[in-house]
MOPAC internal coordinates of N, CA, C and O (Angstrom, degrees):
PM7 1SCF
backbone

  N    0.0000 0     0.00 0     0.00 0    0    0    0
  C    1.4486 1     0.00 0     0.00 0    1    0    0
  C    1.5189 1   110.70 1     0.00 0    2    1    0
  O    1.2310 1   119.74 1   134.93 1    3    2    1
  N    1.3478 1   118.09 1   -45.07 1    3    2    1
  C    1.4586 1   121.37 1  -179.30 1    5    3    2
  C    1.5254 1   110.71 1   -60.91 1    6    5    3
  O    1.2310 1   120.46 1   138.92 1    7    6    5
  N    1.3267 1   116.73 1   -41.08 1    7    6    5
  C    1.4624 1   120.35 1   178.68 1    9    7    6
  C    1.5215 1   110.58 1   -59.45 1   10    9    7
  O    1.2310 1   120.22 1   136.51 1   11   10    9
  N    1.3261 1   117.19 1   -43.49 1   11   10    9
  C    1.4601 1   121.01 1  -178.92 1   13   11   10
  C    1.5201 1   111.49 1   -63.90 1   14   13   11
  O    1.2310 1   120.22 1   140.38 1   15   14   13
  N    1.3310 1   117.19 1   -39.62 1   15   14   13
  C    1.4676 1   120.49 1   178.21 1   17   15   14
  C    1.5211 1   110.91 1   -66.28 1   18   17   15
  O    1.2310 1   120.31 1   139.35 1   19   18   17
  N    1.3338 1   117.01 1   -40.65 1   19   18   17
  C    1.4627 1   120.29 1   178.42 1   21   19   18
  C    1.5264 1   110.59 1   -66.10 1   22   21   19
  O    1.2310 1   120.53 1   139.77 1   23   22   21
  N    1.3168 1   116.59 1   -40.23 1   23   22   21
  C    1.4587 1   120.26 1   178.39 1   25   23   22
  C    1.5251 1   110.86 1   -64.47 1   26   25   23
  O    1.2310 1   120.25 1   137.67 1   27   26   25
  N    1.3214 1   117.13 1   -42.33 1   27   26   25
  C    1.4545 1   121.48 1   177.78 1   29   27   26
  C    1.5237 1   110.90 1   -63.13 1   30   29   27
  O    1.2310 1   120.05 1   136.07 1   31   30   29
  N    1.3243 1   117.52 1   -43.93 1   31   30   29
  C    1.4675 1   121.45 1   178.70 1   33   31   30
  C    1.5255 1   110.41 1   -61.90 1   34   33   31
  O    1.2310 1   120.38 1   139.26 1   35   34   33
  N    1.3230 1   116.87 1   -40.74 1   35   34   33
  C    1.4636 1   121.39 1   178.58 1   37   35   34
  C    1.5236 1   110.26 1   -62.93 1   38   37   35
  O    1.2310 1   120.08 1   134.06 1   39   38   37
  N    1.3185 1   117.45 1   -45.94 1   39   38   37
  C    1.4660 1   120.63 1   179.62 1   41   39   38
  C    1.5171 1   111.90 1   -63.77 1   42   41   39
  O    1.2310 1   120.33 1   137.95 1   43   42   41
  N    1.3303 1   116.97 1   -42.05 1   43   42   41
  C    1.4667 1   119.97 1   177.97 1   45   43   42
  C    1.5226 1   110.95 1   -62.47 1   46   45   43
  O    1.2310 1   120.57 1   141.08 1   47   46   45
  N    1.3333 1   116.51 1   -38.92 1   47   46   45
  C    1.4623 1   120.24 1   177.45 1   49   47   46
  C    1.5227 1   110.40 1   -62.76 1   50   49   47
  O    1.2310 1   120.28 1   135.54 1   51   50   49
  N    1.3306 1   117.07 1   -44.46 1   51   50   49
  C    1.4641 1   120.20 1   177.64 1   53   51   50
  C    1.5221 1   111.16 1   -60.84 1   54   53   51
  O    1.2310 1   120.46 1   134.84 1   55   54   53
  N    1.3297 1   116.72 1   -45.16 1   55   54   53
  C    1.4610 1   120.23 1   179.05 1   57   55   54
  C    1.5187 1   110.75 1   -59.38 1   58   57   55
  O    1.2310 1   120.44 1   137.24 1   59   58   57
  N    1.3247 1   116.76 1   -42.76 1   59   58   57
  C    1.4621 1   120.59 1  -179.33 1   61   59   58
  C    1.5219 1   111.33 1   -67.09 1   62   61   59
  O    1.2310 1   120.63 1   140.84 1   63   62   61
  N    1.3304 1   116.40 1   -39.16 1   63   62   61
  C    1.4589 1   119.62 1   179.27 1   65   63   62
  C    1.5197 1   111.22 1   -60.63 1   66   65   63
  O    1.2310 1   120.50 1   144.06 1   67   66   65
  N    1.3210 1   116.64 1   -35.94 1   67   66   65
  C    1.4467 1   120.68 1  -179.01 1   69   67   66
  C    1.5212 1   112.40 1   -96.43 1   70   69   67
  O    1.2310 1   120.21 1  -172.28 1   71   70   69
  N    1.3327 1   117.21 1     7.72 1   71   70   69
  C    1.4569 1   121.68 1   174.81 1   73   71   70
  C    1.5114 1   113.99 1    66.82 1   74   73   71
  O    1.2310 1   119.75 1  -153.49 1   75   74   73
  N    1.3131 1   118.08 1    26.51 1   75   74   73
  C    1.4546 1   120.67 1  -175.31 1   77   75   74
  C    1.5184 1   112.56 1   -75.85 1   78   77   75
  O    1.2310 1   119.56 1   137.11 1   79   78   77
  N    1.3279 1   118.45 1   -42.89 1   79   78   77
  C    1.4632 1   117.34 1  -172.35 1   81   79   78
  C    1.5170 1   115.36 1  -138.35 1   82   81   79
  O    1.2310 1   119.47 1   164.59 1   83   82   81
  N    1.2871 1   118.62 1   -15.41 1   83   82   81
  C    1.4592 1   119.01 1  -169.22 1   85   83   82
  C    1.5175 1   111.88 1   -97.82 1   86   85   83
  O    1.2310 1   120.73 1   -56.01 1   87   86   85
  N    1.3043 1   116.20 1   123.99 1   87   86   85
  C    1.4512 1   120.00 1   169.46 1   89   87   86
  C    1.5207 1   108.82 1  -106.52 1   90   89   87
  O    1.2310 1   120.42 1   157.88 1   91   90   89
  N    1.3255 1   116.79 1   -22.12 1   91   90   89
  C    1.4632 1   121.01 1   176.27 1   93   91   90
  C    1.5272 1   107.74 1  -146.15 1   94   93   91
  O    1.2310 1   121.27 1   -47.69 1   95   94   93
  N    1.3042 1   115.17 1   132.31 1   95   94   93
  C    1.4523 1   120.80 1  -179.28 1   97   95   94
  C    1.5225 1   106.70 1  -131.60 1   98   97   95
  O    1.2310 1   120.30 1   -63.15 1   99   98   97
  N    1.3151 1   117.02 1   116.85 1   99   98   97
  C    1.4548 1   120.82 1  -178.74 1  101   99   98
  C    1.5161 1   109.22 1  -125.58 1  102  101   99
  O    1.2310 1   121.40 1   -38.48 1  103  102  101
  N    1.3224 1   114.92 1   141.52 1  103  102  101
  C    1.4603 1   119.22 1  -178.71 1  105  103  102
  C    1.5218 1   109.35 1  -148.45 1  106  105  103
  O    1.2310 1   120.60 1   -39.14 1  107  106  105
  N    1.3391 1   116.45 1   140.86 1  107  106  105
  C    1.4528 1   122.35 1   172.87 1  109  107  106
  C    1.5216 1   107.91 1  -119.72 1  110  109  107
  O    1.2310 1   121.49 1   -49.82 1  111  110  109
  N    1.3219 1   114.75 1   130.18 1  111  110  109
  C    1.4602 1   121.48 1  -177.64 1  113  111  110
  C    1.5223 1   108.25 1  -120.82 1  114  113  111
  O    1.2310 1   120.40 1   -51.97 1  115  114  113
  N    1.3101 1   116.84 1   128.03 1  115  114  113
  C    1.4673 1   121.88 1   174.12 1  117  115  114
  C    1.5148 1   107.86 1  -100.35 1  118  117  115
  O    1.2310 1   120.76 1   -42.56 1  119  118  117
  N    1.3193 1   116.14 1   137.44 1  119  118  117
  C    1.4514 1   119.30 1  -179.96 1  121  119  118
  C    1.5061 1   111.62 1  -163.08 1  122  121  119
  O    1.2310 1   121.34 1     4.13 1  123  122  121
  N    1.3113 1   115.05 1  -175.87 1  123  122  121
  C    1.4541 1   120.52 1   175.77 1  125  123  122
  C    1.5185 1   108.69 1  -148.05 1  126  125  123
  O    1.2310 1   121.33 1   -29.26 1  127  126  125
  N    1.3225 1   115.06 1   150.74 1  127  126  125
  C    1.4607 1   121.72 1   177.14 1  129  127  126
  C    1.5226 1   108.04 1  -134.76 1  130  129  127
  O    1.2310 1   121.48 1   -35.95 1  131  130  129
  N    1.3213 1   114.77 1   144.05 1  131  130  129
  C    1.4616 1   118.50 1   177.82 1  133  131  130
  C    1.5305 1   109.30 1   -98.20 1  134  133  131
  O    1.2310 1   121.19 1   -21.91 1  135  134  133
  N    1.3078 1   115.33 1   158.09 1  135  134  133
  C    1.4632 1   121.32 1  -178.47 1  137  135  134
  C    1.5228 1   110.53 1   -50.81 1  138  137  135
  O    1.2310 1   121.01 1   -47.43 1  139  138  137
  N    1.3215 1   115.68 1   132.57 1  139  138  137
  C    1.4549 1   120.84 1   178.16 1  141  139  138
  C    1.5142 1   114.32 1    88.03 1  142  141  139
  O    1.2310 1   119.69 1   174.45 1  143  142  141
  N    1.3224 1   118.20 1    -5.55 1  143  142  141
  C    1.4569 1   121.10 1   179.70 1  145  143  142
  C    1.5165 1   109.81 1  -120.73 1  146  145  143
  O    1.2310 1   120.79 1    -6.74 1  147  146  145
  N    1.3463 1   116.10 1   173.26 1  147  146  145
  C    1.4540 1   121.01 1   179.54 1  149  147  146
  C    1.5192 1   109.82 1  -144.72 1  150  149  147
  O    1.2310 1   121.32 1   -16.37 1  151  150  149
  N    1.3288 1   115.08 1   163.63 1  151  150  149
  C    1.4635 1   121.78 1   176.22 1  153  151  150
  C    1.5218 1   107.26 1  -119.07 1  154  153  151
  O    1.2310 1   120.65 1   -40.09 1  155  154  153
  N    1.3188 1   116.37 1   139.91 1  155  154  153
  C    1.4689 1   121.95 1  -178.19 1  157  155  154
  C    1.5202 1   110.16 1  -112.45 1  158  157  155
  O    1.2310 1   121.42 1   -44.21 1  159  158  157
  N    1.3299 1   114.88 1   135.79 1  159  158  157
  C    1.4625 1   121.68 1   177.06 1  161  159  158
  C    1.5205 1   107.76 1  -130.28 1  162  161  159
  O    1.2310 1   120.47 1   -57.43 1  163  162  161
  N    1.3360 1   116.70 1   122.57 1  163  162  161
  C    1.4626 1   122.03 1  -176.08 1  165  163  162
  C    1.5281 1   109.54 1   -97.25 1  166  165  163
  O    1.2310 1   121.32 1   -48.06 1  167  166  165
  N    1.3395 1   115.08 1   131.94 1  167  166  165
  C    1.4647 1   121.87 1   179.67 1  169  167  166
  C    1.5205 1   107.60 1  -124.50 1  170  169  167
  O    1.2310 1   120.68 1   -65.78 1  171  170  169
  N    1.3258 1   116.31 1   114.22 1  171  170  169
  C    1.4532 1   121.03 1   175.66 1  173  171  170
  C    1.5207 1   109.28 1   -81.16 1  174  173  171
  O    1.2310 1   120.40 1   -48.99 1  175  174  173
  N    1.3399 1   116.84 1   131.01 1  175  174  173
  C    1.4568 1   120.03 1  -176.44 1  177  175  174
  C    1.5160 1   110.71 1  -149.78 1  178  177  175
  O    1.2310 1   121.51 1   -13.68 1  179  178  177
  N    1.3309 1   114.72 1   166.32 1  179  178  177
  C    1.4597 1   122.21 1   176.38 1  181  179  178
  C    1.5221 1   109.29 1  -107.50 1  182  181  179
  O    1.2310 1   120.64 1   -32.90 1  183  182  181
  N    1.3046 1   116.37 1   147.10 1  183  182  181
  C    1.4499 1   120.96 1   174.98 1  185  183  182
  C    1.5249 1   109.81 1   -56.96 1  186  185  183
  O    1.2310 1   120.75 1   -41.34 1  187  186  185
  N    1.3180 1   116.17 1   138.66 1  187  186  185
  C    1.4614 1   121.20 1  -178.89 1  189  187  186
  C    1.5150 1   113.80 1    95.19 1  190  189  187
  O    1.2310 1   120.10 1   161.17 1  191  190  189
  N    1.3384 1   117.41 1   -18.83 1  191  190  189
  C    1.4577 1   119.47 1   175.56 1  193  191  190
  C    1.5238 1   109.35 1   -70.70 1  194  193  191
  O    1.2310 1   120.90 1   -26.61 1  195  194  193
  N    1.3357 1   115.88 1   153.39 1  195  194  193
  C    1.4571 1   121.25 1   175.90 1  197  195  194
  C    1.5202 1   108.63 1   -97.46 1  198  197  195
  O    1.2310 1   120.82 1   -52.25 1  199  198  197
  N    1.3186 1   116.03 1   127.75 1  199  198  197
  C    1.4595 1   122.46 1   177.18 1  201  199  198
  C    1.5214 1   108.00 1  -108.86 1  202  201  199
  O    1.2310 1   120.63 1   -52.02 1  203  202  201
  N    1.3177 1   116.41 1   127.98 1  203  202  201
  C    1.4579 1   123.19 1   173.80 1  205  203  202
  C    1.5194 1   107.30 1  -115.41 1  206  205  203
  O    1.2310 1   120.40 1   -52.02 1  207  206  205
  N    1.3297 1   116.85 1   127.98 1  207  206  205
  C    1.4662 1   121.74 1  -179.17 1  209  207  206
  C    1.5235 1   108.67 1  -133.08 1  210  209  207
  O    1.2310 1   121.04 1   -43.98 1  211  210  209
  N    1.3323 1   115.63 1   136.02 1  211  210  209
  C    1.4658 1   119.89 1   173.11 1  213  211  210
  C    1.5269 1   108.24 1  -144.26 1  214  213  211
  O    1.2310 1   121.69 1   -25.36 1  215  214  213
  N    1.3235 1   114.37 1   154.64 1  215  214  213
  C    1.4608 1   119.78 1   179.60 1  217  215  214
  C    1.5251 1   108.53 1  -137.42 1  218  217  215
  O    1.2310 1   121.42 1   -37.12 1  219  218  217
  N    1.3207 1   114.89 1   142.88 1  219  218  217
  C    1.4664 1   120.36 1   172.80 1  221  219  218
  C    1.5194 1   106.99 1  -132.34 1  222  221  219
  O    1.2310 1   121.45 1   -28.19 1  223  222  221
  N    1.3219 1   114.84 1   151.81 1  223  222  221
  C    1.4603 1   119.08 1   178.88 1  225  223  222
  C    1.5193 1   108.89 1  -146.32 1  226  225  223
  O    1.2310 1   121.20 1   -24.63 1  227  226  225
  N    1.3221 1   115.31 1   155.37 1  227  226  225
  C    1.4592 1   120.74 1  -174.46 1  229  227  226
  C    1.5261 1   112.31 1   -61.07 1  230  229  227
  O    1.2310 1   119.98 1   150.02 1  231  230  229
  N    1.3347 1   117.64 1   -29.98 1  231  230  229
  C    1.4576 1   120.80 1  -179.64 1  233  231  230
  C    1.5323 1   112.44 1  -115.42 1  234  233  231
  O    1.2310 1   120.21 1  -161.52 1  235  234  233
  N    1.3387 1   117.20 1    18.48 1  235  234  233
  C    1.4722 1   121.85 1  -177.36 1  237  235  234
  C    1.5237 1   112.02 1    49.50 1  238  237  235
  O    1.2310 1   120.83 1  -137.21 1  239  238  237
  N    1.3333 1   116.01 1    42.79 1  239  238  237
  C    1.4597 1   119.52 1  -177.63 1  241  239  238
  C    1.5245 1   113.53 1  -126.28 1  242  241  239
  O    1.2310 1   119.79 1  -158.98 1  243  242  241
  N    1.3413 1   118.01 1    21.02 1  243  242  241
  C    1.4574 1   121.35 1   176.18 1  245  243  242
  C    1.5281 1   108.85 1  -113.32 1  246  245  243
  O    1.2310 1   120.88 1   -45.12 1  247  246  245
  N    1.3274 1   115.92 1   134.88 1  247  246  245
  C    1.4589 1   122.94 1   178.48 1  249  247  246
  C    1.5262 1   108.38 1  -134.46 1  250  249  247
  O    1.2310 1   120.52 1    -9.46 1  251  250  249
  N    1.3300 1   116.61 1   170.54 1  251  250  249
  C    1.4628 1   119.46 1   179.91 1  253  251  250
  C    1.5239 1   111.26 1  -140.11 1  254  253  251
  O    1.2310 1   122.02 1   -19.36 1  255  254  253
  N    1.3237 1   113.74 1   160.64 1  255  254  253
  C    1.4535 1   123.32 1   168.62 1  257  255  254
  C    1.5196 1   106.47 1  -123.70 1  258  257  255
  O    1.2310 1   120.51 1   -28.30 1  259  258  257
  N    1.3366 1   116.64 1   151.70 1  259  258  257
  C    1.4580 1   120.53 1   176.45 1  261  259  258
  C    1.5257 1   107.45 1  -120.86 1  262  261  259
  O    1.2310 1   121.12 1   -62.25 1  263  262  261
  N    1.3300 1   115.46 1   117.75 1  263  262  261
  C    1.4567 1   121.66 1  -179.70 1  265  263  262
  C    1.5219 1   110.66 1   -96.44 1  266  265  263
  O    1.2310 1   121.47 1   -42.09 1  267  266  265
  N    1.3233 1   114.80 1   137.91 1  267  266  265
  C    1.4597 1   122.46 1   176.15 1  269  267  266
  C    1.5267 1   109.55 1   -66.68 1  270  269  267
  O    1.2310 1   120.29 1   -18.83 1  271  270  269
  N    1.3377 1   117.04 1   161.17 1  271  270  269
  C    1.4721 1   118.86 1   174.38 1  273  271  270
  C    1.5330 1   110.27 1   -51.87 1  274  273  271
  O    1.2310 1   120.78 1   -45.52 1  275  274  273
  N    1.3024 1   116.11 1   134.48 1  275  274  273
  C    1.4611 1   122.15 1  -175.77 1  277  275  274
  C    1.5183 1   112.55 1    95.41 1  278  277  275
  O    1.2310 1   120.23 1   164.09 1  279  278  277
  N    1.3277 1   117.16 1   -15.91 1  279  278  277
  C    1.4659 1   124.99 1   175.08 1  281  279  278
  C    1.5300 1   114.58 1    56.51 1  282  281  279
  O    1.2310 1   120.24 1  -149.74 1  283  282  281
  N    1.3290 1   117.15 1    30.26 1  283  282  281
  C    1.4658 1   120.62 1   177.20 1  285  283  282
  C    1.5278 1   111.65 1   -89.59 1  286  285  283
  O    1.2310 1   120.43 1   153.23 1  287  286  285
  N    1.3492 1   116.78 1   -26.77 1  287  286  285
  C    1.4657 1   119.97 1  -179.26 1  289  287  286
  C    1.5235 1   109.57 1  -146.94 1  290  289  287
  O    1.2310 1   121.65 1   -12.01 1  291  290  289
  N    1.3377 1   114.44 1   167.99 1  291  290  289
  C    1.4616 1   120.67 1  -177.34 1  293  291  290
  C    1.5272 1   110.17 1  -109.88 1  294  293  291
  O    1.2310 1   121.44 1   -15.95 1  295  294  293
  N    1.3197 1   114.85 1   164.05 1  295  294  293
  C    1.4544 1   120.69 1   174.15 1  297  295  294
  C    1.5313 1   108.70 1   -73.99 1  298  297  295
  O    1.2310 1   120.57 1   -36.00 1  299  298  297
  N    1.3256 1   116.51 1   144.00 1  299  298  297
  C    1.4635 1   121.29 1   178.67 1  301  299  298
  C    1.5203 1   109.86 1   -58.81 1  302  301  299
  O    1.2310 1   120.63 1   -49.13 1  303  302  301
  N    1.3241 1   116.39 1   130.87 1  303  302  301
  C    1.4587 1   122.00 1  -179.42 1  305  303  302
  C    1.5153 1   113.67 1    90.12 1  306  305  303
  O    1.2310 1   120.44 1   173.08 1  307  306  305
  N    1.3378 1   116.76 1    -6.92 1  307  306  305
  C    1.4674 1   121.30 1   177.82 1  309  307  306
  C    1.5268 1   109.64 1  -133.40 1  310  309  307
  O    1.2310 1   121.28 1  -139.29 1  311  310  309
  N    1.3223 1   115.15 1    40.71 1  311  310  309
  C    1.4566 1   121.00 1  -178.91 1  313  311  310
  C    1.5153 1   112.77 1   -92.81 1  314  313  311
  O    1.2310 1   121.17 1     3.36 1  315  314  313
  N    1.3027 1   115.37 1  -176.64 1  315  314  313
  C    1.4622 1   121.56 1  -174.62 1  317  315  314
  C    1.5245 1   113.55 1   -65.69 1  318  317  315
  O    1.2310 1   119.39 1   156.55 1  319  318  317
  N    1.3136 1   118.77 1   -23.45 1  319  318  317
  C    1.4681 1   120.83 1  -179.46 1  321  319  318
  C    1.5301 1   112.42 1  -107.31 1  322  321  319
  O    1.2310 1   119.97 1  -173.80 1  323  322  321
  N    1.3333 1   117.66 1     6.20 1  323  322  321
  C    1.4650 1   120.74 1  -175.44 1  325  323  322
  C    1.5260 1   114.45 1   -87.05 1  326  325  323
  O    1.2310 1   119.42 1   160.83 1  327  326  325
  N    1.3369 1   118.71 1   -19.17 1  327  326  325
  C    1.4717 1   121.78 1  -175.59 1  329  327  326
  C    1.5287 1   110.81 1    47.83 1  330  329  327
  O    1.2310 1   120.77 1  -129.63 1  331  330  329
  N    1.3225 1   116.14 1    50.37 1  331  330  329
  C    1.4673 1   121.75 1  -175.56 1  333  331  330
  C    1.5282 1   111.57 1   -68.26 1  334  333  331
  O    1.2310 1   121.42 1   -44.55 1  335  334  333
  N    1.3215 1   114.89 1   135.45 1  335  334  333
  C    1.4615 1   121.89 1   172.91 1  337  335  334
  C    1.5271 1   110.19 1  -120.03 1  338  337  335
  O    1.2310 1   120.63 1   168.15 1  339  338  337
  N    1.3334 1   116.39 1   -11.85 1  339  338  337
  C    1.4566 1   122.35 1   177.65 1  341  339  338
  C    1.5232 1   107.21 1  -153.60 1  342  341  339
  O    1.2310 1   121.00 1   -42.58 1  343  342  341
  N    1.3467 1   115.69 1   137.42 1  343  342  341
  C    1.4545 1   120.25 1   179.21 1  345  343  342
  C    1.5224 1   108.33 1  -151.89 1  346  345  343
  O    1.2310 1   120.75 1   -36.28 1  347  346  345
  N    1.3214 1   116.17 1   143.72 1  347  346  345
  C    1.4556 1   121.53 1   176.40 1  349  347  346
  C    1.5161 1   108.65 1  -149.44 1  350  349  347
  O    1.2310 1   120.68 1   -42.64 1  351  350  349
  N    1.3211 1   116.31 1   137.36 1  351  350  349
  C    1.4562 1   119.49 1   177.13 1  353  351  350
  C    1.5088 1   112.36 1   177.35 1  354  353  351
  O    1.2310 1   121.52 1   -10.89 1  355  354  353
  N    1.3371 1   114.69 1   169.11 1  355  354  353
  C    1.4686 1   121.42 1   176.84 1  357  355  354
  C    1.5218 1   108.82 1   -81.80 1  358  357  355
  O    1.2310 1   121.11 1   -42.38 1  359  358  357
  N    1.3066 1   115.48 1   137.62 1  359  358  357
  C    1.4619 1   120.70 1  -178.34 1  361  359  358
  C    1.5270 1   110.05 1   -85.25 1  362  361  359
  O    1.2310 1   120.31 1   -41.48 1  363  362  361
  N    1.3371 1   117.02 1   138.52 1  363  362  361
  C    1.4600 1   120.31 1  -174.08 1  365  363  362
  C    1.5312 1   115.75 1   -81.08 1  366  365  363
  O    1.2310 1   119.44 1   160.17 1  367  366  365
  N    1.3281 1   118.66 1   -19.83 1  367  366  365
  C    1.4606 1   120.22 1  -172.39 1  369  367  366
  C    1.5283 1   111.57 1  -150.79 1  370  369  367
  O    1.2310 1   121.14 1   -20.73 1  371  370  369
  N    1.3284 1   115.42 1   159.27 1  371  370  369
  C    1.4581 1   121.62 1   173.05 1  373  371  370
  C    1.5255 1   109.04 1   -72.29 1  374  373  371
  O    1.2310 1   120.34 1   -32.70 1  375  374  373
  N    1.3325 1   116.95 1   147.30 1  375  374  373
  C    1.4560 1   119.60 1   173.13 1  377  375  374
  C    1.5072 1   113.25 1   142.40 1  378  377  375
  O    1.2310 1   121.75 1     9.43 1  379  378  377
  N    1.3189 1   114.26 1  -170.57 1  379  378  377
  C    1.4554 1   122.11 1  -179.66 1  381  379  378
  C    1.5234 1   110.07 1   -94.81 1  382  381  379
  O    1.2310 1   121.07 1   -64.83 1  383  382  381
  N    1.3271 1   115.56 1   115.17 1  383  382  381
  C    1.4590 1   122.25 1   174.82 1  385  383  382
  C    1.5236 1   106.85 1   -92.35 1  386  385  383
  O    1.2310 1   120.50 1   -38.11 1  387  386  385
  N    1.3287 1   116.66 1   141.89 1  387  386  385
  C    1.4613 1   120.59 1  -177.59 1  389  387  386
  C    1.5266 1   108.65 1  -115.27 1  390  389  387
  O    1.2310 1   121.25 1   -59.97 1  391  390  389
  N    1.3276 1   115.22 1   120.03 1  391  390  389
  C    1.4611 1   121.46 1   174.67 1  393  391  390
  C    1.5173 1   106.84 1   -95.58 1  394  393  391
  O    1.2310 1   120.93 1   -60.58 1  395  394  393
  N    1.3266 1   115.83 1   119.42 1  395  394  393
  C    1.4604 1   121.55 1  -178.54 1  397  395  394
  C    1.5218 1   108.09 1  -108.61 1  398  397  395
  O    1.2310 1   120.80 1   -58.44 1  399  398  397
  N    1.3318 1   116.07 1   121.56 1  399  398  397
  C    1.4637 1   122.46 1  -178.68 1  401  399  398
  C    1.5219 1   109.42 1  -104.99 1  402  401  399
  O    1.2310 1   120.98 1   -44.43 1  403  402  401
  N    1.3181 1   115.74 1   135.57 1  403  402  401
  C    1.4594 1   120.55 1   176.95 1  405  403  402
  C    1.5177 1   110.75 1  -148.01 1  406  405  403
  O    1.2310 1   120.56 1   -18.13 1  407  406  405
  N    1.3143 1   116.53 1   161.87 1  407  406  405
  C    1.4692 1   120.13 1   177.98 1  409  407  406
  C    1.5297 1   111.04 1   -86.08 1  410  409  407
  O    1.2310 1   120.64 1   -30.19 1  411  410  409
  N    1.3292 1   116.37 1   149.81 1  411  410  409
  C    1.4630 1   120.05 1   173.18 1  413  411  410
  C    1.5187 1   110.48 1   -86.38 1  414  413  411
  O    1.2310 1   120.66 1   156.53 1  415  414  413
  N    1.3241 1   116.34 1   -23.47 1  415  414  413
  C    1.4624 1   122.17 1   176.89 1  417  415  414
  C    1.5297 1   107.86 1  -159.24 1  418  417  415
  O    1.2310 1   120.28 1   -35.64 1  419  418  417
  N    1.2929 1   117.07 1   144.36 1  419  418  417
  C    1.4663 1   120.97 1   177.68 1  421  419  418
  C    1.5122 1   113.04 1    57.79 1  422  421  419
  O    1.2310 1   121.11 1    28.01 1  423  422  421
  N    1.3066 1   115.48 1  -151.99 1  423  422  421
  C    1.4602 1   122.55 1   176.32 1  425  423  422
  C    1.5230 1   108.43 1   -95.86 1  426  425  423
  O    1.2310 1   120.29 1   -25.96 1  427  426  425
  N    1.3374 1   117.06 1   154.04 1  427  426  425
  C    1.4669 1   120.10 1  -178.71 1  429  427  426
  C    1.5153 1   110.67 1  -133.15 1  430  429  427
  O    1.2310 1   121.03 1   -47.39 1  431  430  429
  N    1.3178 1   115.63 1   132.61 1  431  430  429
  C    1.4613 1   123.05 1   170.22 1  433  431  430
  C    1.5252 1   105.78 1  -106.17 1  434  433  431
  O    1.2310 1   120.52 1   -54.24 1  435  434  433
  N    1.3345 1   116.61 1   125.76 1  435  434  433
  C    1.4622 1   119.55 1  -169.92 1  437  435  434
  C    1.5229 1   113.38 1  -135.91 1  438  437  435
  O    1.2310 1   121.95 1   -14.96 1  439  438  437
  N    1.3359 1   113.87 1   165.04 1  439  438  437
  C    1.4647 1   123.66 1   167.89 1  441  439  438
  C    1.5197 1   106.36 1  -126.51 1  442  441  439
  O    1.2310 1   120.99 1   -62.03 1  443  442  441
  N    1.3257 1   115.70 1   117.97 1  443  442  441
  C    1.4510 1   123.18 1   179.20 1  445  443  442
  C    1.5227 1   107.74 1  -105.16 1  446  445  443
  O    1.2310 1   120.53 1   -53.38 1  447  446  445
  N    1.3206 1   116.58 1   126.62 1  447  446  445
  C    1.4535 1   120.79 1   178.09 1  449  447  446
  C    1.5241 1   108.95 1  -122.26 1  450  449  447
  O    1.2310 1   121.11 1   -47.62 1  451  450  449
  N    1.3415 1   115.49 1   132.38 1  451  450  449
  C    1.4644 1   118.70 1   174.07 1  453  451  450
  C    1.5110 1   110.13 1  -138.32 1  454  453  451
  O    1.2310 1   121.21 1   -25.72 1  455  454  453
  N    1.3134 1   115.28 1   154.28 1  455  454  453
  C    1.4574 1   120.45 1   175.35 1  457  455  454
  C    1.5182 1   109.06 1  -143.30 1  458  457  455
  O    1.2310 1   121.59 1   -29.77 1  459  458  457
  N    1.3196 1   114.57 1   150.23 1  459  458  457
  C    1.4656 1   123.02 1   176.32 1  461  459  458
  C    1.5054 1   108.44 1  -118.70 1  462  461  459
  O    1.2310 1   120.98 1   -44.29 1  463  462  461
  N    1.3077 1   115.73 1   135.71 1  463  462  461
  C    1.4706 1   120.64 1   177.71 1  465  463  462
  C    1.5046 1   108.78 1  -130.00 1  466  465  463
  O    1.2310 1   120.10 1   180.00 1  467  466  465

């Protein structure tokens, strides 16, 4: 069952990358990270699409960064020193954006939600 869900998610991502079927793509991910570590979530998108990202955590101690394709730099307002909990904006380029979730203190249990329009 897990394989089928991963395969379906992969196909939907490909379809969205090529603009075949998706006008809106929304996903909520539940996870946890321990102090000193991070979790990575890859979002395939096209330049000009609007990405909305928000995170909540049981102790308000989870934040994220959003890296541009190639992971050399971050989007303004979602950088390494921004402690972003909510971000929205138009994406500048086609490619895989990486949302990196980490705790601000201790361990964090979180729900990350993003959508593409």
